[in-house]
PyMOL Python script that loads the backbone (N, CA, C, O; Angstrom):
from pymol import cmd

cmd.read_pdbstr("""\
ATOM      1  N   MET A   1       0.856  -1.188   0.028  1.00  0.00           N
ATOM      2  CA  MET A   1       0.034   0.018  -0.140  1.00  0.00           C
ATOM      3  C   MET A   1       0.910   1.185  -0.028  1.00  0.00           C
ATOM      4  O   MET A   1       0.757   1.997   0.885  1.00  0.00           O
ATOM      5  N   VAL A   2       1.764   1.296  -0.860  1.00  0.00           N
ATOM      6  CA  VAL A   2       2.670   2.392  -0.887  1.00  0.00           C
ATOM      7  C   VAL A   2       2.012   3.723  -1.087  1.00  0.00           C
ATOM      8  O   VAL A   2       2.479   4.757  -0.611  1.00  0.00           O
ATOM      9  N   GLU A   3       0.935   3.674  -1.791  1.00  0.00           N
ATOM     10  CA  GLU A   3       0.226   5.016  -2.002  1.00  0.00           C
ATOM     11  C   GLU A   3      -0.620   5.341  -0.688  1.00  0.00           C
ATOM     12  O   GLU A   3      -1.165   6.443  -0.612  1.00  0.00           O
ATOM     13  N   LYS A   4      -0.733   4.527   0.226  1.00  0.00           N
ATOM     14  CA  LYS A   4      -1.268   4.927   1.552  1.00  0.00           C
ATOM     15  C   LYS A   4      -0.092   5.322   2.493  1.00  0.00           C
ATOM     16  O   LYS A   4      -0.344   5.732   3.626  1.00  0.00           O
ATOM     17  N   GLY A   5       1.058   5.220   2.092  1.00  0.00           N
ATOM     18  CA  GLY A   5       2.164   5.646   3.025  1.00  0.00           C
ATOM     19  C   GLY A   5       2.890   4.548   3.765  1.00  0.00           C
ATOM     20  O   GLY A   5       3.766   4.846   4.577  1.00  0.00           O
ATOM     21  N   TYR A   6       2.543   3.202   3.503  1.00  0.00           N
ATOM     22  CA  TYR A   6       3.123   2.067   4.233  1.00  0.00           C
ATOM     23  C   TYR A   6       3.336   0.987   3.189  1.00  0.00           C
ATOM     24  O   TYR A   6       2.751   0.981   2.106  1.00  0.00           O
ATOM     25  N   VAL A   7       4.293  -0.012   3.623  1.00  0.00           N
ATOM     26  CA  VAL A   7       4.622  -1.160   2.827  1.00  0.00           C
ATOM     27  C   VAL A   7       4.387  -2.369   3.830  1.00  0.00           C
ATOM     28  O   VAL A   7       4.951  -2.320   4.923  1.00  0.00           O
ATOM     29  N   VAL A   8       3.650  -3.357   3.537  1.00  0.00           N
ATOM     30  CA  VAL A   8       3.572  -4.684   4.245  1.00  0.00           C
ATOM     31  C   VAL A   8       4.780  -5.466   3.934  1.00  0.00           C
ATOM     32  O   VAL A   8       5.018  -5.826   2.781  1.00  0.00           O
ATOM     33  N   LYS A   9       5.603  -5.758   4.998  1.00  0.00           N
ATOM     34  CA  LYS A   9       6.867  -6.399   4.863  1.00  0.00           C
ATOM     35  C   LYS A   9       6.475  -7.920   4.999  1.00  0.00           C
ATOM     36  O   LYS A   9       6.941  -8.713   4.181  1.00  0.00           O
ATOM     37  N   ASN A  10       5.695  -8.328   5.929  1.00  0.00           N
ATOM     38  CA  ASN A  10       5.301  -9.733   6.133  1.00  0.00           C
ATOM     39  C   ASN A  10       3.931  -9.703   6.926  1.00  0.00           C
ATOM     40  O   ASN A  10       3.655  -8.828   7.747  1.00  0.00           O
ATOM     41  N   ILE A  11       3.115 -10.747   6.593  1.00  0.00           N
ATOM     42  CA  ILE A  11       1.839 -10.890   7.231  1.00  0.00           C
ATOM     43  C   ILE A  11       1.586 -12.423   7.318  1.00  0.00           C
ATOM     44  O   ILE A  11       1.810 -13.174   6.368  1.00  0.00           O
ATOM     45  N   GLY A  12       1.115 -12.830   8.494  1.00  0.00           N
ATOM     46  CA  GLY A  12       0.777 -14.293   8.467  1.00  0.00           C
ATOM     47  C   GLY A  12       0.166 -14.694   9.677  1.00  0.00           C
ATOM     48  O   GLY A  12       0.101 -13.864  10.583  1.00  0.00           O
ATOM     49  N   GLN A  13      -0.318 -15.888   9.849  1.00  0.00           N
ATOM     50  CA  GLN A  13      -1.039 -16.383  11.129  1.00  0.00           C
ATOM     51  C   GLN A  13      -0.508 -17.715  11.420  1.00  0.00           C
ATOM     52  O   GLN A  13      -1.092 -18.713  10.999  1.00  0.00           O
ATOM     53  N   PRO A  14       0.638 -17.797  12.162  1.00  0.00           N
ATOM     54  CA  PRO A  14       1.283 -19.032  12.516  1.00  0.00           C
ATOM     55  C   PRO A  14       0.509 -19.705  13.725  1.00  0.00           C
ATOM     56  O   PRO A  14       0.750 -20.878  14.014  1.00  0.00           O
ATOM     57  N   TRP A  15      -0.300 -19.056  14.338  1.00  0.00           N
ATOM     58  CA  TRP A  15      -1.152 -19.856  15.350  1.00  0.00           C
ATOM     59  C   TRP A  15      -2.442 -19.074  15.620  1.00  0.00           C
ATOM     60  O   TRP A  15      -3.192 -18.867  14.666  1.00  0.00           O
ATOM     61  N   ARG A  16      -2.748 -18.644  16.782  1.00  0.00           N
ATOM     62  CA  ARG A  16      -4.059 -17.985  16.994  1.00  0.00           C
ATOM     63  C   ARG A  16      -4.175 -16.553  16.587  1.00  0.00           C
ATOM     64  O   ARG A  16      -5.278 -16.079  16.314  1.00  0.00           O
ATOM     65  N   ASN A  17      -3.000 -15.798  16.533  1.00  0.00           N
ATOM     66  CA  ASN A  17      -3.101 -14.363  16.136  1.00  0.00           C
ATOM     67  C   ASN A  17      -2.506 -14.127  14.825  1.00  0.00           C
ATOM     68  O   ASN A  17      -1.695 -14.928  14.359  1.00  0.00           O
ATOM     69  N   VAL A  18      -2.866 -13.068  14.204  1.00  0.00           N
ATOM     70  CA  VAL A  18      -2.435 -12.683  13.047  1.00  0.00           C
ATOM     71  C   VAL A  18      -1.234 -11.562  13.314  1.00  0.00           C
ATOM     72  O   VAL A  18      -1.372 -10.577  14.038  1.00  0.00           O
ATOM     73  N   PHE A  19      -0.161 -11.876  12.662  1.00  0.00           N
ATOM     74  CA  PHE A  19       1.063 -11.016  12.884  1.00  0.00           C
ATOM     75  C   PHE A  19       1.384 -10.213  11.575  1.00  0.00           C
ATOM     76  O   PHE A  19       1.355 -10.774  10.480  1.00  0.00           O
ATOM     77  N   ALA A  20       1.683  -8.918  11.716  1.00  0.00           N
ATOM     78  CA  ALA A  20       2.002  -8.174  10.640  1.00  0.00           C
ATOM     79  C   ALA A  20       3.180  -7.187  10.834  1.00  0.00           C
ATOM     80  O   ALA A  20       3.230  -6.454  11.823  1.00  0.00           O
ATOM     81  N   TYR A  21       4.110  -7.186   9.883  1.00  0.00           N
ATOM     82  CA  TYR A  21       5.133  -6.196   9.928  1.00  0.00           C
ATOM     83  C   TYR A  21       5.098  -5.219   8.843  1.00  0.00           C
ATOM     84  O   TYR A  21       5.118  -5.616   7.678  1.00  0.00           O
ATOM     85  N   ILE A  22       5.046  -3.972   9.125  1.00  0.00           N
ATOM     86  CA  ILE A  22       4.868  -2.966   8.067  1.00  0.00           C
ATOM     87  C   ILE A  22       6.071  -1.983   8.217  1.00  0.00           C
ATOM     88  O   ILE A  22       6.799  -1.960   9.209  1.00  0.00           O
ATOM     89  N   GLU A  23       6.203  -1.162   7.112  1.00  0.00           N
ATOM     90  CA  GLU A  23       7.206  -0.047   7.191  1.00  0.00           C
ATOM     91  C   GLU A  23       6.492   1.224   6.758  1.00  0.00           C
ATOM     92  O   GLU A  23       5.686   1.251   5.827  1.00  0.00           O
ATOM     93  N   SER A  24       6.798   2.148   7.404  1.00  0.00           N
ATOM     94  CA  SER A  24       6.140   3.560   7.149  1.00  0.00           C
ATOM     95  C   SER A  24       7.081   4.664   7.607  1.00  0.00           C
ATOM     96  O   SER A  24       7.497   4.654   8.765  1.00  0.00           O
ATOM     97  N   GLY A  25       7.431   5.611   6.752  1.00  0.00           N
ATOM     98  CA  GLY A  25       8.245   6.728   7.167  1.00  0.00           C
ATOM     99  C   GLY A  25       9.610   6.333   7.716  1.00  0.00           C
ATOM    100  O   GLY A  25      10.188   6.948   8.612  1.00  0.00           O
ATOM    101  N   GLY A  26      10.067   5.254   7.099  1.00  0.00           N
ATOM    102  CA  GLY A  26      11.543   4.798   7.363  1.00  0.00           C
ATOM    103  C   GLY A  26      11.575   3.912   8.665  1.00  0.00           C
ATOM    104  O   GLY A  26      12.635   3.427   9.059  1.00  0.00           O
ATOM    105  N   ARG A  27      10.346   3.710   9.340  1.00  0.00           N
ATOM    106  CA  ARG A  27      10.398   2.913  10.480  1.00  0.00           C
ATOM    107  C   ARG A  27       9.571   1.606  10.293  1.00  0.00           C
ATOM    108  O   ARG A  27       8.684   1.522   9.444  1.00  0.00           O
ATOM    109  N   GLU A  28       9.900   0.625  11.106  1.00  0.00           N
ATOM    110  CA  GLU A  28       9.219  -0.754  10.999  1.00  0.00           C
ATOM    111  C   GLU A  28       8.215  -0.711  12.156  1.00  0.00           C
ATOM    112  O   GLU A  28       8.475  -0.131  13.211  1.00  0.00           O
ATOM    113  N   TYR A  29       7.156  -1.290  11.942  1.00  0.00           N
ATOM    114  CA  TYR A  29       5.964  -1.480  12.995  1.00  0.00           C
ATOM    115  C   TYR A  29       5.605  -3.024  12.982  1.00  0.00           C
ATOM    116  O   TYR A  29       5.726  -3.735  11.985  1.00  0.00           O
ATOM    117  N   PHE A  30       5.165  -3.436  14.179  1.00  0.00           N
ATOM    118  CA  PHE A  30       4.785  -4.738  14.281  1.00  0.00           C
ATOM    119  C   PHE A  30       3.295  -4.749  14.918  1.00  0.00           C
ATOM    120  O   PHE A  30       3.037  -4.136  15.954  1.00  0.00           O
ATOM    121  N   PHE A  31       2.363  -5.488  14.214  1.00  0.00           N
ATOM    122  CA  PHE A  31       0.976  -5.565  14.707  1.00  0.00           C
ATOM    123  C   PHE A  31       0.745  -7.078  15.079  1.00  0.00           C
ATOM    124  O   PHE A  31       1.260  -7.996  14.440  1.00  0.00           O
ATOM    125  N   LYS A  32      -0.059  -7.250  16.148  1.00  0.00           N
ATOM    126  CA  LYS A  32      -0.555  -8.442  16.432  1.00  0.00           C
ATOM    127  C   LYS A  32      -2.102  -8.408  16.752  1.00  0.00           C
ATOM    128  O   LYS A  32      -2.575  -7.761  17.687  1.00  0.00           O
ATOM    129  N   LEU A  33      -2.762  -9.098  15.959  1.00  0.00           N
ATOM    130  CA  LEU A  33      -4.268  -9.038  15.908  1.00  0.00           C
ATOM    131  C   LEU A  33      -4.901 -10.228  16.278  1.00  0.00           C
ATOM    132  O   LEU A  33      -4.389 -11.282  15.901  1.00  0.00           O
ATOM    133  N   ALA A  34      -6.076 -10.256  17.048  1.00  0.00           N
ATOM    134  CA  ALA A  34      -6.698 -11.492  17.461  1.00  0.00           C
ATOM    135  C   ALA A  34      -7.556 -11.981  16.192  1.00  0.00           C
ATOM    136  O   ALA A  34      -8.155 -11.198  15.456  1.00  0.00           O
ATOM    137  N   SER A  35      -7.538 -13.289  16.040  1.00  0.00           N
ATOM    138  CA  SER A  35      -8.255 -13.817  14.944  1.00  0.00           C
ATOM    139  C   SER A  35      -9.726 -14.148  15.245  1.00  0.00           C
ATOM    140  O   SER A  35     -10.490 -14.330  14.297  1.00  0.00           O
ATOM    141  N   THR A  36     -10.165 -14.235  16.508  1.00  0.00           N
ATOM    142  CA  THR A  36     -11.545 -14.468  16.844  1.00  0.00           C
ATOM    143  C   THR A  36     -11.725 -13.618  18.187  1.00  0.00           C
ATOM    144  O   THR A  36     -10.762 -13.205  18.833  1.00  0.00           O
ATOM    145  N   PRO A  37     -13.077 -13.398  18.543  1.00  0.00           N
ATOM    146  CA  PRO A  37     -13.404 -12.835  19.818  1.00  0.00           C
ATOM    147  C   PRO A  37     -12.663 -13.503  21.140  1.00  0.00           C
ATOM    148  O   PRO A  37     -12.056 -12.882  22.012  1.00  0.00           O
ATOM    149  N   GLY A  38     -12.854 -14.805  21.063  1.00  0.00           N
ATOM    150  CA  GLY A  38     -12.218 -15.681  22.052  1.00  0.00           C
ATOM    151  C   GLY A  38     -10.723 -15.401  22.278  1.00  0.00           C
ATOM    152  O   GLY A  38     -10.238 -15.198  23.391  1.00  0.00           O
ATOM    153  N   VAL A  39     -10.055 -15.408  21.151  1.00  0.00           N
ATOM    154  CA  VAL A  39      -8.507 -15.050  21.215  1.00  0.00           C
ATOM    155  C   VAL A  39      -8.442 -13.620  21.642  1.00  0.00           C
ATOM    156  O   VAL A  39      -7.521 -13.264  22.377  1.00  0.00           O
ATOM    157  N   GLY A  40      -9.306 -12.813  21.255  1.00  0.00           N
ATOM    158  CA  GLY A  40      -9.126 -11.414  21.626  1.00  0.00           C
ATOM    159  C   GLY A  40      -9.100 -11.098  23.148  1.00  0.00           C
ATOM    160  O   GLY A  40      -8.391 -10.216  23.632  1.00  0.00           O
ATOM    161  N   GLU A  41      -9.975 -11.935  23.891  1.00  0.00           N
ATOM    162  CA  GLU A  41      -9.924 -11.949  25.292  1.00  0.00           C
ATOM    163  C   GLU A  41      -8.519 -12.371  25.827  1.00  0.00           C
ATOM    164  O   GLU A  41      -7.979 -11.753  26.745  1.00  0.00           O
ATOM    165  N   ARG A  42      -7.951 -13.450  25.215  1.00  0.00           N
ATOM    166  CA  ARG A  42      -6.727 -13.702  25.693  1.00  0.00           C
ATOM    167  C   ARG A  42      -5.505 -12.775  25.370  1.00  0.00           C
ATOM    168  O   ARG A  42      -4.511 -12.625  26.080  1.00  0.00           O
ATOM    169  N   LEU A  43      -5.749 -12.223  24.250  1.00  0.00           N
ATOM    170  CA  LEU A  43      -4.784 -11.079  23.838  1.00  0.00           C
ATOM    171  C   LEU A  43      -4.913  -9.879  24.731  1.00  0.00           C
ATOM    172  O   LEU A  43      -3.927  -9.213  25.046  1.00  0.00           O
ATOM    173  N   LYS A  44      -6.144  -9.598  25.144  1.00  0.00           N
ATOM    174  CA  LYS A  44      -6.232  -8.443  26.037  1.00  0.00           C
ATOM    175  C   LYS A  44      -5.611  -8.603  27.389  1.00  0.00           C
ATOM    176  O   LYS A  44      -5.050  -7.696  28.003  1.00  0.00           O
ATOM    177  N   ASN A  45      -5.773  -9.938  27.832  1.00  0.00           N
ATOM    178  CA  ASN A  45      -5.019 -10.224  29.044  1.00  0.00           C
ATOM    179  C   ASN A  45      -3.448 -10.183  28.882  1.00  0.00           C
ATOM    180  O   ASN A  45      -2.713  -9.812  29.797  1.00  0.00           O
ATOM    181  N   GLU A  46      -2.994 -10.592  27.648  1.00  0.00           N
ATOM    182  CA  GLU A  46      -1.519 -10.481  27.354  1.00  0.00           C
ATOM    183  C   GLU A  46      -1.094  -8.971  27.432  1.00  0.00           C
ATOM    184  O   GLU A  46      -0.105  -8.644  28.087  1.00  0.00           O
ATOM    185  N   VAL A  47      -1.865  -8.053  26.746  1.00  0.00           N
ATOM    186  CA  VAL A  47      -1.622  -6.705  26.787  1.00  0.00           C
ATOM    187  C   VAL A  47      -1.458  -6.145  28.172  1.00  0.00           C
ATOM    188  O   VAL A  47      -0.459  -5.511  28.511  1.00  0.00           O
ATOM    189  N   ASP A  48      -2.516  -6.414  28.987  1.00  0.00           N
ATOM    190  CA  ASP A  48      -2.521  -6.032  30.292  1.00  0.00           C
ATOM    191  C   ASP A  48      -1.226  -6.508  31.193  1.00  0.00           C
ATOM    192  O   ASP A  48      -0.659  -5.761  31.991  1.00  0.00           O
ATOM    193  N   TRP A  49      -0.866  -7.819  30.944  1.00  0.00           N
ATOM    194  CA  TRP A  49       0.246  -8.356  31.504  1.00  0.00           C
ATOM    195  C   TRP A  49       1.482  -7.535  31.085  1.00  0.00           C
ATOM    196  O   TRP A  49       2.195  -6.997  31.933  1.00  0.00           O
ATOM    197  N   ASN A  50       1.709  -7.455  29.840  1.00  0.00           N
ATOM    198  CA  ASN A  50       2.938  -6.702  29.206  1.00  0.00           C
ATOM    199  C   ASN A  50       2.966  -5.293  29.821  1.00  0.00           C
ATOM    200  O   ASN A  50       4.034  -4.841  30.233  1.00  0.00           O
ATOM    201  N   THR A  51       1.792  -4.564  29.900  1.00  0.00           N
ATOM    202  CA  THR A  51       1.676  -3.138  30.299  1.00  0.00           C
ATOM    203  C   THR A  51       2.113  -3.097  31.786  1.00  0.00           C
ATOM    204  O   THR A  51       2.845  -2.179  32.155  1.00  0.00           O
ATOM    205  N   GLN A  52       1.703  -4.039  32.647  1.00  0.00           N
ATOM    206  CA  GLN A  52       1.922  -3.964  34.039  1.00  0.00           C
ATOM    207  C   GLN A  52       3.484  -4.317  34.342  1.00  0.00           C
ATOM    208  O   GLN A  52       4.088  -3.750  35.254  1.00  0.00           O
ATOM    209  N   LEU A  53       4.029  -5.199  33.589  1.00  0.00           N
ATOM    210  CA  LEU A  53       5.535  -5.578  33.767  1.00  0.00           C
ATOM    211  C   LEU A  53       6.410  -4.559  33.096  1.00  0.00           C
ATOM    212  O   LEU A  53       7.388  -4.072  33.662  1.00  0.00           O
ATOM    213  N   GLY A  54       6.017  -4.228  31.808  1.00  0.00           N
ATOM    214  CA  GLY A  54       6.837  -3.334  31.068  1.00  0.00           C
ATOM    215  C   GLY A  54       8.323  -3.419  31.058  1.00  0.00           C
ATOM    216  O   GLY A  54       8.957  -3.285  32.105  1.00  0.00           O
ATOM    217  N   GLY A  55       8.932  -3.647  29.856  1.00  0.00           N
ATOM    218  CA  GLY A  55      10.455  -3.563  29.792  1.00  0.00           C
ATOM    219  C   GLY A  55      10.990  -4.920  30.086  1.00  0.00           C
ATOM    220  O   GLY A  55      10.380  -5.909  29.681  1.00  0.00           O
ATOM    221  N   GLN A  56      12.143  -5.031  30.797  1.00  0.00           N
ATOM    222  CA  GLN A  56      12.727  -6.255  31.109  1.00  0.00           C
ATOM    223  C   GLN A  56      12.469  -6.746  32.445  1.00  0.00           C
ATOM    224  O   GLN A  56      12.537  -5.989  33.413  1.00  0.00           O
ATOM    225  N   GLN A  57      12.171  -7.997  32.553  1.00  0.00           N
ATOM    226  CA  GLN A  57      11.842  -8.631  33.897  1.00  0.00           C
ATOM    227  C   GLN A  57      12.584  -9.923  34.030  1.00  0.00           C
ATOM    228  O   GLN A  57      12.381 -10.833  33.226  1.00  0.00           O
ATOM    229  N   LYS A  58      13.414 -10.035  34.989  1.00  0.00           N
ATOM    230  CA  LYS A  58      14.143 -11.270  35.312  1.00  0.00           C
ATOM    231  C   LYS A  58      14.850 -12.014  34.098  1.00  0.00           C
ATOM    232  O   LYS A  58      14.727 -13.220  33.881  1.00  0.00           O
ATOM    233  N   GLY A  59      15.580 -11.161  33.360  1.00  0.00           N
ATOM    234  CA  GLY A  59      16.401 -11.770  32.260  1.00  0.00           C
ATOM    235  C   GLY A  59      15.696 -11.982  31.019  1.00  0.00           C
ATOM    236  O   GLY A  59      16.297 -12.578  30.125  1.00  0.00           O
ATOM    237  N   PHE A  60      14.388 -11.544  30.805  1.00  0.00           N
ATOM    238  CA  PHE A  60      13.836 -11.601  29.398  1.00  0.00           C
ATOM    239  C   PHE A  60      13.015 -10.258  29.196  1.00  0.00           C
ATOM    240  O   PHE A  60      12.495  -9.573  30.077  1.00  0.00           O
ATOM    241  N   TYR A  61      13.022 -10.027  27.713  1.00  0.00           N
ATOM    242  CA  TYR A  61      12.456  -8.758  27.353  1.00  0.00           C
ATOM    243  C   TYR A  61      10.977  -8.753  27.227  1.00  0.00           C
ATOM    244  O   TYR A  61      10.441  -9.706  26.661  1.00  0.00           O
ATOM    245  N   ILE A  62      10.308  -7.836  27.670  1.00  0.00           N
ATOM    246  CA  ILE A  62       8.814  -7.741  27.382  1.00  0.00           C
ATOM    247  C   ILE A  62       8.699  -6.537  26.566  1.00  0.00           C
ATOM    248  O   ILE A  62       9.070  -5.445  26.995  1.00  0.00           O
ATOM    249  N   PRO A  63       8.109  -6.726  25.199  1.00  0.00           N
ATOM    250  CA  PRO A  63       7.985  -5.613  24.436  1.00  0.00           C
ATOM    251  C   PRO A  63       7.073  -4.550  24.887  1.00  0.00           C
ATOM    252  O   PRO A  63       6.019  -4.819  25.463  1.00  0.00           O
ATOM    253  N   LYS A  64       7.466  -3.312  24.629  1.00  0.00           N
ATOM    254  CA  LYS A  64       6.523  -2.171  25.069  1.00  0.00           C
ATOM    255  C   LYS A  64       5.331  -2.053  23.975  1.00  0.00           C
ATOM    256  O   LYS A  64       5.469  -2.047  22.752  1.00  0.00           O
ATOM    257  N   ILE A  65       4.254  -1.969  24.638  1.00  0.00           N
ATOM    258  CA  ILE A  65       3.059  -1.754  23.775  1.00  0.00           C
ATOM    259  C   ILE A  65       2.757  -0.302  23.695  1.00  0.00           C
ATOM    260  O   ILE A  65       2.486   0.328  24.717  1.00  0.00           O
ATOM    261  N   HIS A  66       2.797   0.314  22.400  1.00  0.00           N
ATOM    262  CA  HIS A  66       2.576   1.663  22.146  1.00  0.00           C
ATOM    263  C   HIS A  66       1.207   2.015  22.013  1.00  0.00           C
ATOM    264  O   HIS A  66       0.845   3.164  22.268  1.00  0.00           O
ATOM    265  N   GLU A  67       0.278   0.995  21.576  1.00  0.00           N
ATOM    266  CA  GLU A  67      -1.110   1.331  21.451  1.00  0.00           C
ATOM    267  C   GLU A  67      -1.937  -0.038  21.408  1.00  0.00           C
ATOM    268  O   GLU A  67      -1.431  -1.053  20.931  1.00  0.00           O
ATOM    269  N   SER A  68      -3.004  -0.021  21.837  1.00  0.00           N
ATOM    270  CA  SER A  68      -3.818  -1.258  21.691  1.00  0.00           C
ATOM    271  C   SER A  68      -5.444  -0.759  21.663  1.00  0.00           C
ATOM    272  O   SER A  68      -5.770   0.370  22.030  1.00  0.00           O
ATOM    273  N   GLY A  69      -6.266  -1.621  21.246  1.00  0.00           N
ATOM    274  CA  GLY A  69      -7.569  -1.128  21.160  1.00  0.00           C
ATOM    275  C   GLY A  69      -8.493  -2.272  20.493  1.00  0.00           C
ATOM    276  O   GLY A  69      -8.025  -3.334  20.083  1.00  0.00           O
ATOM    277  N   LEU A  70      -9.810  -1.944  20.437  1.00  0.00           N
ATOM    278  CA  LEU A  70     -10.714  -2.806  19.771  1.00  0.00           C
ATOM    279  C   LEU A  70     -11.302  -2.050  18.499  1.00  0.00           C
ATOM    280  O   LEU A  70     -11.370  -0.825  18.397  1.00  0.00           O
ATOM    281  N   LEU A  71     -11.696  -2.935  17.587  1.00  0.00           N
ATOM    282  CA  LEU A  71     -12.322  -2.487  16.424  1.00  0.00           C
ATOM    283  C   LEU A  71     -13.858  -2.672  16.493  1.00  0.00           C
ATOM    284  O   LEU A  71     -14.564  -2.327  15.545  1.00  0.00           O
TER     285      LEU A  71
END
""", "prot")
cmd.dss("prot")
cmd.show_as("cartoon", "prot")
cmd.util.cbc("prot")
cmd.orient("prot")
């Protein structure tokens, strides 16, 4: 979608979530989307957990969530 200002680098569904890597304005972004409402509840719990712990915890990296929401 170059005309929209972004390029999809990779998109797939290896398990219960849809993952997408895009590039826009010289930066890369990662999206994780729930594939069903039930998976959405699990993903919401994961977002809450990541937000509460934020950053590095006991030797492993927890990615920072910049934005989340529902459609």
